[in-house]
Every structure is written in C-alpha cells, then in structure tokens.
DRENDO-1510 file (C-alpha; in Angstrom, 1 decimal, always signed):
<recs>
REC; n; res; u; v; w
REC; 1; MET; +8.9; -29.2; -34.2 .
REC; 2; ALA; +10.1; -25.6; -34.8 .
REC; 3; ASN; +10.0; -23.0; -32.1 .
REC; 4; LEU; +7.6; -20.4; -33.6 .
REC; 5; THR; +7.5; -16.9; -32.4 .
REC; 6; SER; +5.3; -13.8; -33.1 .
REC; 7; VAL; +5.9; -10.2; -33.0 .
REC; 8; ILE; +3.8; -7.9; -30.7 .
REC; 9; ASN; +4.0; -4.2; -31.2 .
REC; 10; VAL; +3.1; -2.2; -28.1 .
REC; 11; ASN; +2.9; +1.5; -27.9 .
REC; 12; VAL; +4.1; +2.9; -24.6 .
REC; 13; PRO; +5.4; +6.3; -23.5 .
REC; 14; THR; +9.1; +6.7; -24.1 .
REC; 15; ASP; +9.9; +7.4; -20.4 .
REC; 16; VAL; +8.1; +4.2; -19.4 .
REC; 17; LYS; +10.0; +2.2; -21.9 .
REC; 18; ASN; +13.3; +3.7; -20.7 .
REC; 19; GLU; +12.6; +3.1; -17.0 .
REC; 20; ALA; +11.5; -0.4; -17.7 .
REC; 21; ASN; +14.6; -1.1; -19.8 .
REC; 22; LYS; +16.8; +0.1; -16.9 .
REC; 23; LEU; +15.0; -2.0; -14.4 .
REC; 24; PHE; +15.1; -5.1; -16.6 .
REC; 25; ASN; +18.7; -4.6; -17.4 .
REC; 26; ASN; +19.5; -4.4; -13.6 .
REC; 27; LEU; +17.7; -7.7; -13.2 .
REC; 28; GLY; +19.7; -9.3; -16.1 .
REC; 29; LEU; +16.7; -9.3; -18.5 .
REC; 30; ASN; +15.8; -7.7; -21.7 .
REC; 31; MET; +12.4; -6.2; -22.6 .
REC; 32; SER; +11.5; -9.3; -24.7 .
REC; 33; THR; +12.3; -11.8; -21.9 .
REC; 34; ALA; +10.4; -9.7; -19.2 .
REC; 35; ILE; +7.3; -9.4; -21.5 .
REC; 36; ASN; +7.4; -13.2; -22.1 .
REC; 37; MET; +7.6; -13.7; -18.3 .
REC; 38; PHE; +4.7; -11.5; -17.8 .
REC; 39; LEU; +2.6; -13.3; -20.4 .
REC; 40; LYS; +3.5; -16.7; -19.1 .
REC; 41; ARG; +2.6; -15.7; -15.5 .
REC; 42; ALA; -0.7; -14.3; -16.7 .
REC; 43; ILE; -1.5; -17.6; -18.5 .
REC; 44; PHE; -0.5; -19.6; -15.4 .
REC; 45; GLU; -2.6; -17.2; -13.1 .
REC; 46; ARG; -5.5; -17.2; -15.6 .
REC; 47; GLY; -5.6; -13.4; -15.2 .
REC; 48; LEU; -3.3; -10.5; -14.5 .
REC; 49; PRO; -0.4; -11.5; -12.1 .
REC; 50; PHE; -1.1; -8.5; -9.9 .
REC; 51; GLU; -4.2; -6.8; -8.4 .
REC; 52; VAL; -6.1; -4.4; -10.6 .
REC; 53; LYS; -8.5; -2.1; -8.9 .
REC; 54; GLU; -10.1; +1.2; -9.3 .
REC; 55; TYR; -8.4; +4.1; -7.4 .
REC; 56; ASN; -10.8; +5.0; -4.7 .
REC; 57; PRO; -8.9; +6.2; -1.6 .
REC; 58; THR; -10.6; +5.7; +1.7 .
REC; 59; PRO; -10.5; +8.8; +3.9 .
REC; 60; ASN; -8.7; +8.3; +7.2 .
REC; 61; LYS; -10.3; +8.7; +10.7 .
REC; 62; GLU; -9.2; +12.3; +11.1 .
REC; 63; LEU; -10.6; +13.4; +7.7 .
REC; 64; LEU; -14.0; +11.6; +8.5 .
REC; 65; GLU; -14.1; +13.4; +11.8 .
REC; 66; ALA; -13.4; +16.8; +10.2 .
REC; 67; LEU; -16.1; +16.2; +7.6 .
REC; 68; LYS; -18.6; +15.3; +10.3 .
REC; 69; GLU; -17.7; +18.4; +12.3 .
REC; 70; GLY; -18.1; +20.5; +9.2 .
REC; 71; ASP; -21.5; +19.1; +8.5 .
REC; 72; GLN; -22.4; +19.8; +12.1 .
REC; 73; ILE; -21.3; +23.4; +11.8 .
REC; 74; ILE; -23.3; +23.9; +8.7 .
REC; 75; LYS; -26.4; +22.5; +10.5 .
REC; 76; ASP; -25.8; +24.7; +13.5 .
REC; 77; ILE; -25.6; +27.8; +11.2 .
REC; 78; LYS; -28.8; +26.9; +9.5 .
REC; 79; ASN; -30.6; +26.3; +12.9 .
REC; 80; GLY; -29.3; +29.6; +14.3 .
REC; 81; LYS; -27.0; +27.9; +16.9 .
REC; 82; ARG; -23.9; +29.4; +15.3 .
REC; 83; LYS; -23.1; +32.8; +13.8 .
REC; 84; PRO; -22.0; +32.8; +10.2 .
REC; 85; TYR; -19.0; +35.0; +9.2 .
REC; 86; ASP; -18.5; +36.7; +5.9 .
REC; 87; SER; -14.8; +36.8; +6.0 .
REC; 88; PRO; -11.9; +35.5; +8.1 .
REC; 89; GLU; -11.3; +39.0; +9.4 .
REC; 90; GLU; -14.8; +39.1; +10.9 .
REC; 91; LEU; -14.3; +35.7; +12.5 .
REC; 92; PHE; -10.9; +36.8; +14.0 .
REC; 93; ALA; -12.4; +40.1; +15.2 .
REC; 94; ASN; -15.1; +38.2; +17.0 .
REC; 95; LEU; -12.6; +35.8; +18.5 .
REC; 96; ASP; -10.6; +38.6; +19.9 .
REC; 97; LYS; -13.7; +40.0; +21.7 .
REC; 98; GLU; -14.1; +36.7; +23.6 .
</recs>
C-alpha cells in the first residue's frame, strides 16, 4: 500500500512562521514534521493537545480590596460621610489643613 499524503495550506502571519521555523530548526524539525506531530497528538488526545480557554484574568487580592475600598468611598460620599473634591489640588489643600 502506498503512503499517501495531502497538502494543507495554512495562512499565518509571516513573523509567526519565521519564529516557528527557528524553534523547530533548533529542535531538529522542519515545519511539516512539527505540524504532523501536532495533528497526530490531537488525534491521540481526541482534542487539542493543550488547554484552550478564554482569557479572563482574575483580579488579585490587592485589587479586589482596592475596588471594595473605592466602592465604600463612593457610598460614603453619597451618604454625606465623606467630602467630595473637584480636583486633586482641592484634596491636597484640605490634607494640608489637617
């Protein structure tokens, strides 16, 4: 039985192709071999051979605390517990008085 092959044309940005070629050459591979390895691994895994997920960064503890503090400041201003300032200069002038 003959070993049949097929051609796949893939459009990628030139810089991505060049970087991938450099990487694969350093690994002793060419583009065709690397793509074949990817496809065979995907078949073996019955899916992509790496995790694919939506980018949705989780804020760290400090950011969550700052957001909570900001929400409290807004509530305090609305409830008359804090004085709002129209400019940074006004805020700093008031701080200098204290």
